[in-house]
PASEBA-1860 file (N, C-alpha, C; in nm, 3 decimals):
! residues 249
1> MELARCTT> 11.206/11.460/13.452/11.161/11.474/13.313/11.158/11.621/13.274 ~ 11.185/11.646/13.146/11.182/11.785/13.099/11.047/11.849/13.122 ~ 10.941/11.776/13.092/10.807/11.832/13.104/10.772/11.863/13.249 ~ 10.805/11.772/13.338/10.772/11.791/13.478/10.846/11.910/13.537 ~ 10.962/11.943/13.482/11.039/12.053/13.535/10.996/12.188/13.477 ~ 10.910/12.186/13.376/10.871/12.310/13.309/10.767/12.383/13.392 ~ 10.801/12.502/13.445/10.707/12.577/13.528/10.685/12.717/13.475 ~ 10.741/12.749/13.361/10.727/12.883/13.304/10.621/12.880/13.196
9> ASRPVRQH> 10.596/12.997/13.135/10.496/13.005/13.029/10.551/12.958/12.895 ~ 10.680/12.921/12.890/10.735/12.871/12.765/10.673/12.735/12.734 ~ 10.679/12.696/12.608/10.613/12.572/12.568/10.684/12.451/12.629 ~ 10.610/12.360/12.691/10.673/12.239/12.743/10.701/12.140/12.631 ~ 10.794/12.052/12.656/10.814/11.943/12.562/10.712/11.835/12.593 ~ 10.691/11.745/12.497/10.592/11.641/12.516/10.658/11.505/12.493 ~ 10.670/11.428/12.596/10.722/11.294/12.582/10.611/11.202/12.533 ~ 10.652/11.098/12.462/10.552/11.002/12.417/10.606/10.862/12.434
17> WLVDGQLL> 10.514/10.769/12.449/10.545/10.629/12.475/10.486/10.543/12.365 ~ 10.565/10.451/12.313/10.517/10.357/12.211/10.484/10.226/12.280 ~ 10.358/10.187/12.275/10.312/10.065/12.342/10.237/9.979/12.240 ~ 10.297/9.865/12.207/10.235/9.771/12.113/10.193/9.841/11.984 ~ 10.280/9.927/11.936/10.255/9.995/11.809/10.165/10.117/11.818 ~ 10.118/10.152/11.938/10.032/10.270/11.955/10.111/10.378/12.031 ~ 10.089/10.502/11.996/10.156/10.614/12.061/10.071/10.667/12.174 ~ 10.128/10.680/12.293/10.061/10.740/12.408/10.123/10.877/12.432
25> LAEVAPLN> 10.039/10.977/12.445/10.086/11.115/12.453/10.002/11.192/12.553 ~ 10.066/11.272/12.638/9.992/11.359/12.728/9.925/11.469/12.646 ~ 9.795/11.483/12.660/9.719/11.585/12.587/9.775/11.724/12.615 ~ 9.791/11.802/12.510/9.853/11.934/12.524/9.761/12.035/12.592 ~ 9.631/12.014/12.585/9.534/12.102/12.652/9.440/12.013/12.733 ~ 9.487/11.959/12.846/9.409/11.860/12.919/9.283/11.915/12.981 ~ 9.175/11.839/12.970/9.052/11.875/13.039/9.065/11.850/13.189 ~ 9.150/11.755/13.225/9.188/11.733/13.364/9.318/11.654/13.363
33> AGHVLVIP> 9.378/11.639/13.481/9.499/11.559/13.490/9.467/11.415/13.450 ~ 9.553/11.355/13.369/9.529/11.220/13.321/9.470/11.214/13.182 ~ 9.464/11.326/13.112/9.408/11.330/12.976/9.516/11.282/12.879 ~ 9.493/11.164/12.821/9.591/11.098/12.735/9.535/11.085/12.594 ~ 9.622/11.096/12.494/9.587/11.063/12.357/9.645/10.927/12.323 ~ 9.566/10.842/12.258/9.614/10.715/12.206/9.605/10.725/12.054 ~ 9.719/10.706/11.987/9.730/10.735/11.845/9.785/10.613/11.772 ~ 9.713/10.560/11.673/9.766/10.446/11.597/9.883/10.490/11.510
41> DLHILAAA> 9.979/10.398/11.490/10.095/10.436/11.410/10.065/10.439/11.261 ~ 9.953/10.380/11.220/9.913/10.384/11.079/9.847/10.519/11.051 ~ 9.887/10.584/10.943/9.832/10.717/10.912/9.692/10.701/10.850 ~ 9.591/10.717/10.935/9.451/10.707/10.895/9.376/10.822/10.959 ~ 9.251/10.843/10.916/9.172/10.954/10.967/9.072/10.913/11.074 ~ 9.055/10.783/11.097/8.959/10.734/11.197/9.003/10.596/11.243 ~ 8.984/10.568/11.372/9.022/10.437/11.425/8.944/10.325/11.359 ~ 8.822/10.355/11.312/8.740/10.253/11.247/8.802/10.205/11.116
49> LLTPDART> 8.900/10.277/11.063/8.966/10.237/10.939/9.079/10.137/10.962 ~ 9.110/10.108/11.089/9.210/10.007/11.119/9.161/9.869/11.076 ~ 9.253/9.781/11.045/9.215/9.642/11.016/9.160/9.578/11.144 ~ 9.084/9.471/11.135/9.029/9.410/11.256/9.135/9.376/11.361 ~ 9.249/9.319/11.319/9.354/9.284/11.415/9.412/9.410/11.479 ~ 9.439/9.511/11.398/9.496/9.635/11.450/9.397/9.705/11.541 ~ 9.269/9.696/11.508/9.165/9.758/11.589/9.156/9.690/11.726 ~ 9.173/9.559/11.730/9.172/9.486/11.856/9.286/9.532/11.945
57> RFDRICRA> 9.405/9.546/11.888/9.520/9.594/11.965/9.498/9.737/12.013 ~ 9.444/9.821/11.926/9.419/9.960/11.960/9.317/9.970/12.074 ~ 9.209/9.895/12.065/9.107/9.891/12.170/9.168/9.846/12.303 ~ 9.255/9.746/12.295/9.315/9.691/12.416/9.400/9.796/12.487 ~ 9.475/9.873/12.409/9.559/9.977/12.469/9.471/10.087/12.530 ~ 9.369/10.132/12.457/9.280/10.237/12.509/9.217/10.193/12.640 ~ 9.172/10.068/12.645/9.106/10.019/12.766/9.207/10.003/12.881 ~ 9.327/9.956/12.850/9.429/9.942/12.954/9.464/10.077/13.013
65> VGLRLTEY> 9.479/10.178/12.927/9.508/10.313/12.976/9.391/10.364/13.061 ~ 9.268/10.345/13.012/9.151/10.393/13.085/9.139/10.332/13.224 ~ 9.155/10.200/13.232/9.143/10.134/13.362/9.256/10.175/13.456 ~ 9.374/10.194/13.400/9.486/10.240/13.483/9.459/10.381/13.533 ~ 9.397/10.465/13.451/9.363/10.601/13.492/9.266/10.601/13.609 ~ 9.167/10.513/13.605/9.068/10.510/13.714/9.136/10.476/13.847 ~ 9.233/10.386/13.843/9.304/10.350/13.965/9.396/10.463/14.011 ~ 9.470/10.517/13.918/9.572/10.618/13.950/9.511/10.746/14.005
73> FGRDSYLT> 9.395/10.786/13.949/9.333/10.912/13.989/9.211/10.893/14.079 ~ 9.185/10.769/14.121/9.079/10.744/14.217/8.940/10.771/14.165 ~ 8.913/10.741/14.037/8.780/10.759/13.979/8.712/10.624/13.962 ~ 8.581/10.629/13.940/8.510/10.502/13.922/8.498/10.461/13.776 ~ 8.540/10.547/13.683/8.530/10.516/13.541/8.621/10.608/13.462 ~ 8.634/10.577/13.334/8.711/10.662/13.243/8.625/10.697/13.122 ~ 8.666/10.800/13.049/8.595/10.846/12.931/8.685/10.835/12.809 ~ 8.625/10.810/12.695/8.698/10.822/12.569/8.610/10.898/12.469
81> FEHGTGRT> 8.673/10.969/12.379/8.598/11.026/12.268/8.687/11.038/12.146 ~ 8.622/11.030/12.030/8.692/11.039/11.902/8.605/11.110/11.800 ~ 8.667/11.191/11.717/8.604/11.249/11.599/8.670/11.181/11.479 ~ 8.598/11.090/11.417/8.654/11.014/11.306/8.596/11.056/11.173 ~ 8.677/11.053/11.069/8.630/11.089/10.936/8.693/10.999/10.831 ~ 8.625/10.984/10.720/8.679/10.907/10.609/8.741/10.994/10.503 ~ 8.727/11.126/10.518/8.783/11.220/10.421/8.850/11.334/10.495 ~ 8.938/11.405/10.427/9.003/11.519/10.489/8.901/11.627/10.520
89> GASLPRRV> 8.930/11.706/10.622/8.835/11.809/10.665/8.798/11.907/10.557 ~ 8.892/11.937/10.468/8.865/12.036/10.364/8.754/11.992/10.270 ~ 8.731/11.859/10.259/8.630/11.810/10.167/8.496/11.783/10.235 ~ 8.487/11.807/10.365/8.363/11.786/10.437/8.282/11.914/10.445 ~ 8.148/11.903/10.455/8.066/12.023/10.471/8.105/12.103/10.594 ~ 8.140/12.032/10.702/8.189/12.098/10.823/8.313/12.024/10.869 ~ 8.414/12.098/10.915/8.540/12.035/10.951/8.522/11.937/11.067 ~ 8.586/11.822/11.057/8.585/11.724/11.165/8.709/11.742/11.251
97> KCAPTEHA> 8.823/11.760/11.187/8.948/11.782/11.258/9.013/11.909/11.205 ~ 9.103/11.963/11.284/9.176/12.081/11.241/9.310/12.040/11.183 ~ 9.336/12.075/11.059/9.465/12.044/10.998/9.575/12.120/11.071 ~ 9.698/12.066/11.082/9.742/11.944/11.014/9.733/11.819/11.101 ~ 9.649/11.816/11.206/9.638/11.695/11.289/9.527/11.605/11.239 ~ 9.515/11.589/11.109/9.415/11.499/11.055/9.472/11.358/11.055 ~ 9.478/11.305/11.176/9.529/11.170/11.200/9.445/11.114/11.313 ~ 9.406/10.988/11.302/9.319/10.927/11.403/9.382/10.937/11.541
105> HVHVLPNS> 9.303/10.976/11.639/9.347/10.978/11.778/9.225/10.972/11.868 ~ 9.238/10.896/11.977/9.130/10.882/12.073/9.174/10.945/12.205 ~ 9.086/11.028/12.261/9.110/11.090/12.391/9.066/10.992/12.500 ~ 9.152/10.968/12.599/9.120/10.883/12.713/9.152/10.962/12.839 ~ 9.055/10.973/12.932/9.076/11.056/13.051/8.991/11.006/13.167 ~ 9.033/11.036/13.290/8.951/10.997/13.405/8.816/11.069/13.401 ~ 8.710/11.001/13.445/8.577/11.061/13.445/8.560/11.149/13.568 ~ 8.571/11.280/13.548/8.555/11.376/13.658/8.413/11.431/13.665
113> VGPGVLDL> 8.325/11.386/13.575/8.187/11.435/13.572/8.098/11.353/13.664 ~ 8.114/11.221/13.658/8.032/11.134/13.743/7.956/11.031/13.663 ~ 7.880/10.944/13.731/7.813/10.832/13.664/7.705/10.874/13.566 ~ 7.654/10.997/13.577/7.548/11.042/13.486/7.597/11.114/13.362 ~ 7.724/11.095/13.326/7.782/11.174/13.217/7.711/11.148/13.084 ~ 7.670/11.025/13.055/7.602/10.998/12.927/7.466/11.066/12.921 ~ 7.393/11.067/13.032/7.264/11.137/13.034/7.284/11.287/13.014 ~ 7.386/11.342/13.077/7.415/11.485/13.060/7.452/11.515/12.916
121> LDQYTKSD> 7.532/11.427/12.854/7.570/11.447/12.714/7.448/11.441/12.624 ~ 7.357/11.348/12.651/7.236/11.335/12.570/7.154/11.463/12.577 ~ 7.138/11.519/12.697/7.064/11.644/12.713/7.135/11.760/12.643 ~ 7.265/11.764/12.658/7.347/11.872/12.602/7.337/11.874/12.449 ~ 7.349/11.756/12.388/7.347/11.750/12.242/7.207/11.772/12.186 ~ 7.106/11.720/12.253/6.970/11.741/12.204/6.930/11.888/12.208 ~ 6.980/11.961/12.307/6.950/12.105/12.314/7.011/12.179/12.197 ~ 7.115/12.121/12.137/7.177/12.182/12.019/7.126/12.121/11.888
129> GYIGSLFD> 7.033/12.028/11.899/6.975/11.968/11.780/7.049/11.847/11.725 ~ 7.139/11.789/11.806/7.214/11.671/11.763/7.159/11.548/11.835 ~ 7.132/11.444/11.760/7.075/11.323/11.816/7.177/11.209/11.805 ~ 7.210/11.150/11.919/7.301/11.037/11.920/7.226/10.909/11.952 ~ 7.291/10.797/11.932/7.229/10.668/11.962/7.324/10.587/12.051 ~ 7.265/10.514/12.147/7.346/10.429/12.232/7.410/10.319/12.147 ~ 7.535/10.285/12.178/7.602/10.180/12.102/7.701/10.106/12.191 ~ 7.736/9.987/12.148/7.836/9.907/12.216/7.972/9.941/12.155
137> PADWTGRR> 8.063/10.002/12.231/8.192/10.041/12.175/8.272/9.927/12.114 ~ 8.242/9.802/12.154/8.313/9.688/12.096/8.264/9.657/11.955 ~ 8.149/9.711/11.916/8.093/9.689/11.783/8.127/9.809/11.695 ~ 8.214/9.788/11.599/8.262/9.897/11.513/8.177/9.914/11.387 ~ 8.071/9.835/11.375/7.992/9.836/11.252/7.935/9.974/11.222 ~ 7.874/10.039/11.324/7.813/10.170/11.303/7.913/10.275/11.263 ~ 8.032/10.270/11.323/8.133/10.368/11.289/8.185/10.348/11.146 ~ 8.206/10.225/11.108/8.250/10.199/10.970/8.143/10.238/10.870
145> AALEAQAS> 8.016/10.211/10.903/7.907/10.249/10.812/7.900/10.400/10.797 ~ 7.925/10.472/10.905/7.921/10.618/10.898/8.027/10.672/10.804 ~ 8.143/10.608/10.799/8.251/10.654/10.711/8.218/10.630/10.565 ~ 8.128/10.536/10.539/8.090/10.506/10.401/7.974/10.592/10.353 ~ 7.909/10.662/10.448/7.796/10.746/10.412/7.845/10.876/10.348 ~ 7.750/10.952/10.294/7.786/11.075/10.224/7.855/11.175/10.317 ~ 7.806/11.185/10.441/7.866/11.279/10.534/8.005/11.233/10.580 ~ 8.027/11.101/10.583/8.158/11.042/10.607/8.223/11.085/10.737
153> SYHSFTVG> 8.149/11.077/10.849/8.210/11.105/10.978/8.129/11.040/11.089 ~ 8.196/11.017/11.202/8.127/10.974/11.323/8.194/11.040/11.442 ~ 8.119/11.046/11.552/8.169/11.107/11.674/8.127/11.016/11.789 ~ 8.224/10.951/11.854/8.192/10.854/11.958/8.236/10.906/12.094 ~ 8.154/10.875/12.195/8.181/10.916/12.333/8.145/10.797/12.421 ~ 8.240/10.746/12.500/8.215/10.626/12.578/8.256/10.643/12.724 ~ 8.196/10.560/12.808/8.232/10.550/12.950/8.275/10.406/12.974 ~ 8.386/10.387/13.045/8.437/10.253/13.068/8.463/10.225/13.215
161> TREGERGI> 8.432/10.103/13.256/8.464/10.052/13.391/8.521/9.911/13.372 ~ 8.554/9.847/13.483/8.602/9.709/13.473/8.495/9.615/13.420 ~ 8.369/9.655/13.435/8.258/9.570/13.387/8.238/9.582/13.236 ~ 8.290/9.686/13.174/8.271/9.704/13.031/8.259/9.850/12.992 ~ 8.218/9.873/12.868/8.206/10.008/12.814/8.067/10.029/12.753 ~ 8.021/10.151/12.754/7.897/10.189/12.685/7.915/10.331/12.634 ~ 7.838/10.366/12.533/7.862/10.498/12.476/7.748/10.549/12.390 ~ 7.772/10.667/12.334/7.678/10.732/12.242/7.753/10.763/12.114
169> LFRPPAGA> 7.690/10.732/12.002/7.749/10.755/11.870/7.667/10.860/11.796 ~ 7.737/10.956/11.737/7.672/11.063/11.661/7.715/11.055/11.515 ~ 7.615/11.066/11.428/7.639/11.069/11.284/7.563/11.187/11.225 ~ 7.610/11.309/11.249/7.535/11.428/11.207/7.517/11.434/11.056 ~ 7.397/11.462/11.009/7.373/11.468/10.865/7.451/11.580/10.797 ~ 7.488/11.685/10.872/7.563/11.795/10.812/7.711/11.762/10.795 ~ 7.755/11.648/10.848/7.893/11.608/10.827/7.976/11.603/10.952 ~ 7.948/11.688/11.051/8.032/11.688/11.171/7.968/11.768/11.282
177> LPSQYFRR> 8.001/11.732/11.405/7.970/11.819/11.518/8.062/11.941/11.512 ~ 8.026/12.048/11.578/8.116/12.165/11.581/8.252/12.128/11.640 ~ 8.353/12.202/11.599/8.489/12.177/11.648/8.494/12.179/11.800 ~ 8.567/12.083/11.858/8.590/12.073/12.002/8.461/12.053/12.083 ~ 8.362/11.990/12.022/8.231/11.982/12.084/8.235/11.903/12.216 ~ 8.297/11.785/12.216/8.304/11.707/12.339/8.392/11.776/12.444 ~ 8.496/11.843/12.399/8.581/11.918/12.492/8.496/12.024/12.564 ~ 8.416/12.096/12.489/8.334/12.202/12.549/8.231/12.144/12.645
185> FLARCARG> 8.174/12.030/12.609/8.078/11.966/12.697/8.143/11.929/12.831 ~ 8.257/11.863/12.828/8.323/11.821/12.950/8.373/11.939/13.033 ~ 8.425/12.041/12.966/8.471/12.159/13.038/8.353/12.231/13.103 ~ 8.239/12.234/13.035/8.119/12.298/13.091/8.071/12.221/13.214 ~ 8.071/12.088/13.208/8.027/12.007/13.322/8.116/12.030/13.443 ~ 8.246/12.037/13.419/8.341/12.044/13.530/8.364/12.186/13.580 ~ 8.349/12.286/13.491/8.394/12.420/13.527/8.292/12.530/13.501 ~ 8.172/12.492/13.457/8.068/12.592/13.437/8.108/12.697/13.336
193> ASVEFSVR> 8.078/12.822/13.366/8.107/12.932/13.274/8.229/13.011/13.320 ~ 8.316/12.949/13.401/8.432/13.018/13.456/8.534/13.049/13.348 ~ 8.631/13.133/13.385/8.740/13.164/13.293/8.815/13.035/13.257 ~ 8.828/12.944/13.354/8.900/12.820/13.328/8.828/12.733/13.226 ~ 8.698/12.749/13.213/8.625/12.676/13.110/8.680/12.709/12.972 ~ 8.700/12.838/12.944/8.747/12.878/12.812/8.889/12.830/12.786 ~ 8.970/12.820/12.893/9.105/12.769/12.877/9.102/12.619/12.847 ~ 9.022/12.545/12.922/9.021/12.400/12.907/8.951/12.354/12.780
201> SDWRDEVV> 8.861/12.432/12.728/8.789/12.390/12.608/8.855/12.441/12.481 ~ 8.964/12.514/12.493/9.032/12.574/12.378/9.178/12.534/12.383 ~ 9.225/12.462/12.281/9.360/12.408/12.285/9.466/12.500/12.227 ~ 9.434/12.625/12.194/9.534/12.714/12.133/9.656/12.729/12.222 ~ 9.774/12.717/12.163/9.898/12.725/12.240/9.908/12.851/12.323 ~ 9.871/12.965/12.264/9.889/13.092/12.335/9.800/13.102/12.458 ~ 9.698/13.016/12.466/9.611/13.014/12.584/9.660/12.912/12.684 ~ 9.670/12.787/12.643/9.696/12.681/12.739/9.837/12.686/12.794
209> FADGAVLH> 9.935/12.726/12.715/10.072/12.722/12.764/10.107/12.842/12.851 ~ 10.013/12.933/12.869/10.034/13.044/12.961/9.960/13.021/13.092 ~ 9.899/12.903/13.108/9.818/12.874/13.226/9.890/12.772/13.315 ~ 9.920/12.812/13.437/9.995/12.725/13.527/9.924/12.597/13.561 ~ 9.791/12.603/13.580/9.716/12.482/13.614/9.718/12.382/13.500 ~ 9.712/12.431/13.377/9.717/12.343/13.261/9.854/12.275/13.252 ~ 9.960/12.353/13.268/10.094/12.296/13.265/10.112/12.190/13.374 ~ 10.055/12.216/13.490/10.064/12.119/13.599/9.997/11.988/13.559
217> DIAVTAMF> 9.877/11.996/13.498/9.806/11.874/13.461/9.876/11.798/13.349 ~ 9.941/11.869/13.257/10.021/11.802/13.154/10.133/11.723/13.220 ~ 10.200/11.785/13.317/10.311/11.719/13.386/10.262/11.598/13.464 ~ 10.147/11.611/13.532/10.092/11.498/13.608/10.058/11.383/13.513 ~ 10.004/11.415/13.398/9.970/11.311/13.300/10.096/11.242/13.250 ~ 10.199/11.319/13.223/10.326/11.260/13.179/10.384/11.169/13.286 ~ 10.371/11.210/13.412/10.421/11.125/13.521/10.339/10.997/13.534 ~ 10.208/11.007/13.507/10.124/10.886/13.504/10.174/10.789/13.397
225> LEAGEWQA> 10.204/10.842/13.278/10.253/10.756/13.171/10.390/10.699/13.206 ~ 10.472/10.780/13.269/10.605/10.733/13.309/10.594/10.619/13.410 ~ 10.497/10.628/13.500/10.483/10.528/13.606/10.396/10.411/13.565 ~ 10.341/10.415/13.444/10.245/10.314/13.401/10.302/10.173/13.404 ~ 10.222/10.081/13.450/10.264/9.940/13.458/10.226/9.872/13.326 ~ 10.308/9.894/13.224/10.275/9.845/13.090/10.344/9.711/13.062 ~ 10.399/9.646/13.165/10.475/9.524/13.141/10.391/9.416/13.073 ~ 10.261/9.418/13.097/10.175/9.315/13.037/10.153/9.339/12.888
233> IPDRNRTN> 10.194/9.457/12.841/10.177/9.493/12.700/10.315/9.495/12.635 ~ 10.335/9.422/12.526/10.470/9.411/12.470/10.520/9.542/12.410 ~ 10.652/9.551/12.399/10.719/9.659/12.325/10.701/9.795/12.388 ~ 10.696/9.801/12.521/10.690/9.932/12.585/10.821/10.005/12.558 ~ 10.811/10.129/12.518/10.931/10.206/12.489/10.901/10.354/12.496 ~ 10.973/10.425/12.581/10.957/10.570/12.584/11.049/10.630/12.479 ~ 10.997/10.717/12.396/11.077/10.776/12.289/11.135/10.909/12.333 ~ 11.198/10.976/12.241/11.248/11.110/12.267/11.132/11.207/12.282
241> TLTPTRWH> 11.164/11.329/12.325/11.059/11.428/12.348/11.006/11.485/12.217 ~ 10.885/11.536/12.223/10.822/11.604/12.112/10.790/11.746/12.153 ~ 10.791/11.838/12.060/10.742/11.972/12.090/10.594/11.977/12.057 ~ 10.514/12.056/12.128/10.370/12.059/12.103/10.337/12.122/11.969 ~ 10.229/12.074/11.909/10.183/12.132/11.784/10.090/12.249/11.812 ~ 10.079/12.341/11.720/9.989/12.454/11.738/9.846/12.413/11.714 ~ 9.822/12.336/11.609/9.685/12.297/11.576/9.660/12.157/11.627 ~ 9.564/12.145/11.717/9.544/12.017/11.782/9.399/12.005/11.826
249> D> 9.327/11.901/11.782/9.185/11.884/11.815/9.170/11.781/11.924
END
């Protein structure tokens, strides 16, 4: 693969896979190997805006990817997070996404933090003055209600195993959590205050594409997608390569 062969500081190409109408893409600034984006083909700003049938298919793909990640990378669970909005970032009190990637996408990655990740997130957010509530990820009611509120955004973080999923939902009254908030939390848990923390929590091209460890994890993620056993999901198709975008949340 072009991406797997890229070992220089030049920008790697990004292959993507279309699975049951959803785009699977190796995250350009992975928090760890196996960091995948799942992107609906409908141009919307939040997964909660999908129709019920489309949302069921989207959920199924996210969960299939997550469970496959736990097996492939030898973890006991997977994580997902999304920053969803009902309006463009320019019209919100605080930006939810960075333009021009104002398109719904869910991050799915192996859980490298451990079984206490939700408790750690609760402590982390409360220290910053943000209060989340436990929610059932299969129930989209709270997320849809958040999009109808004045602030018009939600921020979901979930942990998944074969037994099911659980998570924390944030609906900040100011409109949004700070940019890359969940990324910074996960990078802090895994890497402390090291130099690698700033690389992993910051997706800027000039930072991540000059880091050999990051390029390695992108390649490993692409190889995971290439080897994925998606036969149970219809319409598996690997597309042509993509070049990475500069602005990416």
